[in-house]
C-alpha angles and dihedrals in degrees: 000000000000090000090050092053091048092050090048095048094045092048093049092048092047092049091049094047095044092049088057093051090076087073091064134055110245113193120197116176092344092306123112107234127200110208096179095092088064087073088072092055093046092048095048094045092045091049093055094040093052090043091052092049090048095047091141091062111086102213140094132045114003114179093202091051091049094055094044090046091055088072087069113089091216091057091050088053090053090050091051093043095097090054092047094046092047090049089053089047091053092046094052091043092051090056103036110014108027091164087068092075091058090044091052092048090054091048098046106021093202105085114120132137090230089060099049096117091048090044091055091052091046091051092051094048094044090046090057091050091047091048092052094046101040103027110025093039116017101034093038092054094044090049088062088067103028133039118267099260097052091045090050092049094046094049092045093047095048091045090051091050089055086069097049115134129171118263143111114326095246094048094046091046091050090048095049095042092052091049089049091052093046095050091041090058088057111222099221132047114263093223091085102020113045108008130254095276096077102038113132111256 
């Protein structure tokens, strides 16, 4: 149990620190490196490690539950939420903040109309990974120490900072706020991702 706590604390601290690195330019061998995506790997690995150690606890990601839950229309809506929210984000940006599209292309490098079907699949897969790392692991562990609302705000804020990219203040603010809202709305039901104990009331 002591090893589990150590793994959890180290993982949470690393995820928090690495999410903040996106605010600074880190040059290695003349190349600017973004270390923030490593938070996803740490969170996913830590989730499955802690779950393996806690095999006797019946909570967290359950593959069988996921597939049976996908028969529920509400769950399908949750799965599609990242796509819907991003579509809303693009629509608002097109009207009010057109510079955001260019900013997003420079941050992601994969936006193209010809790749929309692939992009939708990528968003859904990455959303699941993000949900496991930042909800099922990070927020769940932080919520053991802090009340639900502060743990939700901290995990959403750090996750948003992972996506920070330089640009005009308005565009960057719009980008980060939308990411914060999307992650705060949690894409997938807690009943099979993060356990009943941290579900929003």
